[in-house]
N, C-alpha and C positions, 0 to 999 in steps of 0.2 A: 530496471529487470525487466528481459522478457516474460514475453504468455510462453511459452516454453517452458522453461528456466521450473519459473511456477509451479506449469504443473509436474514434476520431476517432487514435488513433494508433497510430507502427509499432511495431510487436512486438521491436525496439532501443528506441524510445522505449517502451515499455509496458515492459520488463530495468529500466533505468535506470528510469524512473519507484517500477516499484516498491522498487527497491535505494534510491536515497531517504527513502523511503516508511520503509522498515526500521529503517536509521536514525536518522532523525527518528527512530520506536519509539523505541529502545533510551535516547538520550539521555535522553525523555522519564519513560525508569520508570528511569535511573538518577538523571533528579531527584527525581519520587517517592518513588523508595526515603530518600531524606535528606533529604526533607523541602522540597525548597524551590519544588515546583511545586504552581502556583497552580493554576487549570486541571486542571484533571486526566480532565474527561468527553473532552478534547481524548485519553488517553487510545487512551480508546475510538472514537471517530472515526476512529482514525490505523492500527488494526487495523483496521476494515470497510474503509479505502481500501485496504489491504494487500494482503486479504484476495480483495477486488471485481479488483486489476492481474493478485492470480494465479488469478486463476476465467478471464480471459480468454486470459492465458495458456494456462492449460490446454485451453481448447476451440479456439482454433486451434492447435494442437499435436496433435489429433486431429480434423480440419478436415484437414491437410496428409497426413496418416494412414492416410486414406479411402482 
């Protein structure tokens, strides 16, 4: 998911998206550890998407405190 798409979301939607991505990442990690995951590149993509969400949430948090 692109950062420009994430910037259009509200803070609540962004938090929900982050939680959803974290859950999906957890499930993929479990599949990877049991040898059932075929697309291992998806792990890195999800990890980056979670980081993008968290970065935007942090930016918004800092903007409101200033």
